[in-house]
Steps between C-alpha positions, in 0.01 A plus 500: 500500500787517256601810304370327185152515658499877469431710187618861476304729265555866412174693513388687193384862532140384463522245784360576840765610747505269809482772761402244766839334463695822460350629823671215687829684441397866489281693740251678274356488151605866460862405567479215248347725236808723516702229323279219371396655168865548401602152618498156342274280712543126525282244677578147614240229481503136589480303177142409427350769726386847405533698825843663538705404805764772464584823323798718427535841333820612322580861427778616271700768679778530242666320207680272745271482804162340555322536832269252675225741602278225644527130565243301696390140563158407640533459879417126501798427271760730654814330631481222243768625260266673255651842565849369419358336188360841401841663560661242274240582232571872544872432456425316177278783369762760592778299331296445181424876486871588548470669840808506720330549839180408677407744774254450784401713796339409831439654838806528721311305769387235249746247635331202337491674160862617525610144588297366207677726250842431651440124483425550132831675434405866549733737685401819687634811323298805610231641731224729378450718806140587599356303204198371689424821691525704181308266266209366706218714640481315830766354725574130438598278792688172422643266760395759756718768335395812309623464142727788401789387278524260211799264469608456139650172384659403173573179310769530231445280200 
């Protein structure tokens, strides 16, 4: 598929939140609910279809910074460039809304996710120590490692 085959739509406050997609990138609905109602939620659909194939949630952290709180693509379509297409869309949204930085955080052992952000122009700038152990009720294991710290990455517009 080409990028022109995808349609990005911002959800209205009355639209149903696609928790099934959001849960692909976050561990629990409780964790998602900590940020989702204060975020702008966007879905991606294949033109002519009604079921979303991807989602991202953007949260304003300051006048100059917007944070990607969640970004997910359905498993069958991962690795096909859709995530990078979403990042390009996020960059466009952030530029139109006059933000200077896009921030994203991921687990320090999320090697695939860190590489994804770096390939899309993000640079590591901070670590949030004990983020996962302090914010989730149960331990989370990823790539055989207990999640503790969150790596923060930034893209300067």
